[in-house]
N, C-alpha and C positions, 0 to 999 in steps of 0.2 A: 553414527549420524551426527553431524555438528548442528547444535541448536541455532535456530535463526534469531534467538534472543540473547541479550546480555543484561545482567542484573546491574543495579546501581553500585553494588560492592565491587563487581568485576570491572565496571567502567573506571571507578575511582582508582583502582590499582594499575590500570593500563593507561591512564591519561599521560600524554607525552609520547606514547607508543602507537597511538591509533589517530586516525583522522575522524573528527566528530562533525556531523552535519546537523544543523538545526532546521527543521522543515516545518516550523510552526505555520498553521494555515487552518482556516475553517470558513466554510461557506457562509457569507454574510457576517462573518465575526471580526474580531479585533484585527488591526494591522499586524501581519506577521513580523515585518522588519521592526516595527515600533515596539512589540512585545520583547523581541530578541534583544534590542539595544538596552532595554531596562534590566536585563539579566538572562544569561545563558551559561551552559556548561562551559568551563574554562577551555578556551581554544576553539570552540565550536564556530564554524562558519555558517552563515544563513544561506539557504538555498530556496529560491522562490518556486513554488509548485507550478503556478500559472505559466511562467515564462521560461523556466529552465527544465521542468519535469513534464511539460506538456506542450503540444503545438497549439496554434490558434484554433478556436472552435470553428466547426464547419461541418461538412458532410460526414466526417469521421467521428462526430460527436463533440461533446463539451470539452473534453481533454484528450485529444488524440495523443499517441505517443509522440515524444519529441523527435525531431530529426536527429540522426546520429551525430552529426557534426556539432549541433547545438548542445546536445547533452554532453558530449565529450568535452567541449569547451568550458561548460559549466562546472563539471567535476574537476577539471584541471585548475580553474580558477579557485575552487574550494580546497585545492591542495591534494586531491585523491591521487594515490600513486598505486601502481599495479602491485607493488610488493609490501604494502602497508594496509592493515585492517581498517575497515571503516565501520562506525557506529552511527546510527541516524535515530533522531528522536523528534517528538513534537509535544503539543499540549492538546491534542485532539484525539485522545484514545488510541493513538498510534495509526490513525487513518491516513494522514499525509505521509508520515515516516514509512509506512509499509509501501507506499508507491515508490519512494526512493529506494528502499530495500529491494524491491522487485526489479526496478529499472537497472540498478547497479549489477545484480546478478544476471539479469537478461543480457546485459552488455559485457558480461564476462568477469566482473569482479565478485568472485565467489566468497571472499572472506569479508562479508557485509552482515552486520547484525543490527537488530532493532532493540533500543533501550526499553526493557519491560517496565511499563508504568509511566514512561516518559518523563517530561519535565516535572510534573507534580511529584512523581516518586522520587526524583532527584532532590528537590526541595525538601520534601517531607523527611528525608533521610539526613538532612543537614548538609547537602552538597554545596560547595562553594558556587556562588553566582558571580560571573564576570559581566561587567557592564561595558557599553560601547560596541565597537565593531572589531572583531578579530580577523586577522589576515594570515593566510598561510603561504609558504613558498609555492610557486606554481608546480602543480602535479604533473605526472607523466602519464596518466591513465590513457589507455588506448581502448576505445569502445568497439567491441566485437558483438554486434547484436545477433540474436537467435540462440543464445544459450539456454533460454527457458521457452516452453511451448506457448504458442498463442493460436487462437482460432479466429477466423474472420466471419463476417456475416453470412456469407454463402455456405458455410458448413456448420453454423451453429445448431441448426435443427437435427443434424446427424450425430451430435455428441451424445453419447449414452446417458450421462448424468450431468445436467446443467443446473448449477446452483445460483440463485438469485441473493445477493448479499444485502439488499435493501431492507428497510423497515417493513414489518408485515403488512401494514396498511397500504404501502405503495406496492408491494408484491400482489396483494389481492385486488388492486386497482380502485380501492375506495377513495384514495386521494393521490394527487400528484402535485407537490408544492414547487417543483422545479422545471420539469419537462412538460411540453404541451399535450401529451397523450399519456393517459393513465392505463396501467396494465402490466403484464409480464410477457415474456417470451414463452410460447406454449411448451408445456412439459417440464418447465423448471420447478425445482423445489426451493424452499426458502430457509436459509440459515443466516439471519441478520448478524452483521458484525458485532452489534452490541452484546450478543449472547456469548461471544468468544472471551469476554472478560469477566473476572470476578468482581466483587464489590470494591476492592481496593484499586481497580483500575489495571491490574496485571492479567495476563493471560491465565485462563483456567489450567488446571493440571491436566496432563494427557488423558487420564481415565475419564474426566469430565467432558473433555472435548470429544473423545471418541464416542461417548454415549450420545452427545449432542447431534453429531454428524451422522451416526448410524440411525438415530431416531428419524432423521429427515430422509433416510434412504440413500445415503451417500456411501458407496463401498470404499473401504479403506485397505483393501488387500491388493490393489493394483489390477484387479480383474477387468475393470472397465475405465475408460477415459473419464475423468472428471473435469468440467470447465466451470469457471465462475465469472459473473458479471454483476455490475451494479448500475448506477445511474450514468456514470461517465468513464468508468474504468479505473477510478482512483480507489475508492473504498473497498472494491473487490479484493485488492491485494491483501487486505486484512484477513479475509478468509483463506487466502493462499498462505499466509504466515501460519495460521492455525493448522491447516492441513499439512504443512511442512513439519510442524511439531509432531505430527502423527506418522511422519515418513511418507506422506503422499505428495508427489509433485504434480500439482493440478495445473490446468491450462487457463490462461486469462483470455477473455474476449475483450480486447482493448476498447473497442467503440461503445460497448455495452448498450444499455436501453436508449441513451440519447442519440446513437447512430442507427439503432434498429428501427426507430419510428421515423427516420428520415425518408424511408420508402413506404408509401401507403399500401404497397402490395404485400409487405410482410405481415404475417398474422399476429394478432394480439389476443391474449387470453385474460379474462377477468372472472372474478367470482360473483 
């Protein structure tokens, strides 16, 4: 099994032979392009989550999957090639980078990995910071969607094991800082993305992750389908990375909670 992660040391050794994408983004946080221009991994090209890794908000939720043509054009602009590995990173605990990782694999670029620890790990290890805006030659990536499983709203309740990747208080319906309705999809179990990481911001080792997911009732033997959702389908990809580390190819519910609540007939569960 090829790890979905790459270490700072591995990336340093492979610079010049991989395409690096900077996916810095955080809800209500600092400007991604601004932070990128002040310093990024040498050769990294900035990719915008809102416009290139998602479609406009609407009935499909706050971050619907991007149209295939839009995503392909964005990846080609960033220099992504079918025959060249891709490394993605951010400064948001891997939450935005995981979206890029999943989308590239979903569209057929299997040789894509996420920088473990992200930008902060790169800086902490003394990695060189390049300023300004990097440009790559136009890539030749061809997007072939459907290489990873997804589940739509009409089948979500039939998924044997549904994981909610949001914070515990949002899962329980105690608070909802972003979407207009609080609660969760009935039957979902909670594995918050924050629990995937150790104190140093890197993913926990496989034994720790295994214990975490098994404690939540998530089967890791392939005996039942496992699907993951979050608020808008972005941060759920972080749980998909963690499960991939355990050899589990889980399913994404792209619309997630923000789509689920657009239909008042869909059930909502709270504690």
